[in-house]
N, C-alpha and C positions, 0 to 999 in steps of 0.2 A: 662099264663106261670108263672107269679110271684107267684101265689098260689101254683103251683106245685113245684117251687123252695123252697118255704117256707116249704112245706110238707116234701120234701126230707131232707132239712136242719134239721127239727125237728127230723126226724128219725135218722139221723146221730148223732145228739146231744145226743141221748139216747144209743148209742153204747159205750161199754167199749173200751179202747185202743186196746186190742187184737182183738176185733170184727171189729173195724175200719180197722186194718191192714189186716184182712182177707177179708173185703169188697173191699179194694183197690186191693188186689191180684185178686179178682173176676173181677174188672174193667179192669185189665191188660190182661186178657185172650181173645184170638181170638175166636169168635163164641161160647163162653160159653152159651150165649143165641143166638139162631139161628138168623143170619143176623146182629149181632152187632160186630163191630171190637173192639179190646182192646184199651185202652188209654196207650200211651207209659209210661214205667216205670219211666223214668226221670221226667216226668211231675207230677207223683203222689208221688214220694219219699218225697218231702217236703211240699206237699199240706195239709193244715188243712181242717177241715170239710167244711168251706165256699168255699175254693178253689176247693175242690173235687166236690161240687155241680156245680160250674162254669165250670169245666172241662167236667163234664157229659153233660151239656147243649151245650157246644161248640162241643163236639165229636158226640153226638147223634142228635142234631138239631131237625129235623122233627120227628124223632123216639123217642124223649125224653119222650113223653107221654106213649108210649108202654113200654119203658124201665122202667120207674118209676112204671108202673102198675106191670110188671113182678117182679121187685125188691120188691115192697110192698107185693105182694102175697108170695114170698119166705121168706121175713122177718117175715111176720105174722105167717107163719108155724113154723119158728124157735122159735119165742117167745112163741107160743102155746106149742111147745114141751118142752121148758125150764120150763114153768109153771107146766107142768105135772110131770117133774122130781123133783120139789121142794115139 
């Protein structure tokens, strides 16, 4: 689990502020990824990157691995698209 937390923290460290804001919006949504509930807005409003990782672990618990995988796949596609635009 620690390795997964480190991986997610690493990913979040490389997001720009507007990208982090968009990612937090993503985390607030109900069932944006099938079967995952959103994290309450009040918990994410003041969360920094480390706190965001902790909230994800608390909220998704056993499904954390699945969520990280889904997020990583979506994030990889976004970065690939960004590189093609440049």
